N, C-alpha and C positions, 0 to 999 in steps of 0.2 A: 377384807371381804365383808360386805355389809350383811347385817343380820336380817333374815327373812322370817316372817310369821308363817307357820305352816298350819294347814287345816286338814282334817280327815273328813271326807265327804262321801255319803252314800248316794250313788247315782240312781238308785231305784230299780236297776235291772240286774241286781246280784253282784254288781261291782262296787268296790269301795276304793277310793283313791286318796293318796297323800299328795297335796299340792301346795304351792305357795299361795297364800291368801291375797297377796297384792299383785298378782301376775296372771295373765291368761295363757301362759305357756303350757306345754304338755305336763301331765302329772309326773311326779317323781317316782311313784310306786302305784301299781294297780293290783288289787286282789280280786279275783273272780271266784265266787262261791257257786258250787253246783246246787241244784235243788236238794239233793241228798244232804249236803253239808248244812244248808240252811235249816232243814228239818232237825238235824242233830243239835244244832245250836238252840233251837226252840225247845227241844226235849230236855236240854240241860238247864232250863229256867232263864235263859237269856232272852232279851227282847230284840226283835228285828223290826226296826222302824223305817218306813218309807218316807222320803222327804215330802 
């Protein structure tokens, strides 16, 4: 099985995906954060960057 480079991408709409960097196929994993979750993350001192 060939090795693939994976990347984590912030889609800017509250979703973050794990996808193959060299492929346009569907993401392997999608995480959707609610507004409440994003506020919690910000309150804990983490940064939320939009692309």
